[in-house]
C-alpha positions as CSV (number, residue, x, y, z in Angstrom):
1,M,4.6,-11.2,13.4
2,L,3.8,-14.1,11.4
3,K,3.6,-14.0,7.8
4,P,1.0,-15.9,5.9
5,L,1.4,-18.0,3.2
6,K,-0.6,-18.1,-0.5
7,D,-3.9,-16.4,-0.7
8,W,-4.4,-16.0,3.4
9,V,-4.6,-12.7,5.2
10,F,-4.3,-12.2,8.9
11,I,-7.3,-10.0,10.1
12,L,-7.4,-8.1,13.6
13,P,-11.2,-8.0,14.5
14,E,-12.6,-4.6,15.4
15,K,-14.7,-3.3,18.4
16,E,-18.0,-2.2,16.9
17,K,-18.1,1.5,16.2
18,D,-20.5,4.0,14.8
19,G,-20.4,4.2,11.5
20,L,-19.7,0.8,10.2
21,I,-22.3,-1.6,8.9
22,K,-24.3,-2.7,11.1
23,L,-25.4,-6.4,11.2
24,P,-27.9,-8.2,13.4
25,K,-26.5,-9.9,16.2
26,S,-23.1,-11.7,15.4
27,P,-21.0,-13.9,17.4
28,R,-17.8,-12.8,15.5
29,P,-17.1,-9.0,14.4
30,E,-18.2,-7.6,10.9
31,S,-15.1,-5.7,10.5
32,G,-11.6,-5.6,11.4
33,K,-7.8,-4.7,10.0
34,V,-5.8,-6.6,7.7
35,V,-2.3,-7.1,9.7
36,A,-0.7,-9.5,7.4
37,V,-1.1,-10.7,3.8
38,G,0.4,-13.5,1.9
39,P,2.4,-13.6,-1.7
40,G,-0.8,-14.6,-3.5
41,R,-1.4,-17.9,-5.7
42,F,-0.2,-18.9,-8.6
43,N,-2.6,-19.6,-12.1
44,K,-2.2,-22.5,-14.4
45,K,0.7,-21.0,-16.1
46,G,2.8,-20.7,-12.9
47,E,2.3,-16.7,-13.0
48,P,1.5,-14.7,-9.5
49,I,-2.3,-13.4,-9.0
50,P,-1.3,-10.9,-7.3
51,M,-3.6,-10.1,-4.1
52,G,-6.3,-7.2,-3.9
53,L,-5.8,-6.4,-0.1
54,K,-2.9,-4.8,1.6
55,V,-1.7,-4.3,5.0
56,G,-3.9,-1.3,7.1
57,N,-6.9,-2.3,4.9
58,R,-10.0,-2.4,7.2
59,V,-12.2,-4.8,5.8
60,F,-16.2,-5.9,5.9
61,L,-16.0,-9.9,6.8
62,G,-19.9,-10.3,7.0
63,G,-20.6,-13.1,9.3
64,K,-23.7,-14.9,10.8
65,G,-26.7,-12.6,10.4
66,A,-25.4,-11.3,7.1
67,G,-27.4,-13.0,5.1
68,I,-24.6,-15.3,4.0
69,E,-24.6,-18.1,6.4
70,R,-23.8,-20.9,4.1
71,L,-20.6,-19.1,3.0
72,G,-19.5,-18.3,6.9
73,L,-16.2,-16.9,7.6
74,G,-13.8,-20.1,6.3
75,G,-10.9,-19.6,8.3
76,Y,-9.2,-19.9,11.6
77,E,-9.2,-17.9,14.8
78,F,-5.9,-18.0,17.0
79,E,-4.1,-16.0,19.5
80,F,-0.3,-14.8,19.3
81,R,1.3,-13.3,21.7
82,G,-2.5,-12.6,23.8
83,V,-4.2,-11.2,20.8
84,K,-6.8,-12.7,18.9
85,Y,-6.6,-12.8,14.7
86,Y,-8.6,-14.7,11.9
87,A,-6.7,-16.0,9.3
88,I,-9.0,-16.2,6.5
89,R,-8.4,-16.5,2.6
90,E,-8.8,-13.1,0.9
91,R,-11.6,-14.5,-1.3
92,E,-13.4,-14.5,1.9
93,V,-13.2,-11.1,2.7
94,L,-16.5,-9.3,1.4
95,G,-15.2,-5.4,0.8
96,V,-12.9,-3.0,2.2
97,L,-14.1,-0.2,4.0
């Protein structure tokens, strides 16, 4: 599996299921499962800032229609071994489900 750098996380998008937060029609899923987490960033003193997300967390991503269009989903969609993932910075994740 690929390992993200700094404060990036790799997320496997989830198909819409009952019980998840429902948003108006969105071109990308609003939730996903964290499959890889980078080591985090460093503060000005060079001390590590720990990541708040862990592998296995189900996360709320927002997306278009969530009232946060100006934020968007700052990251990338990529395919690895035939599976599509999102690569986004931890701060772009809106919450843990």
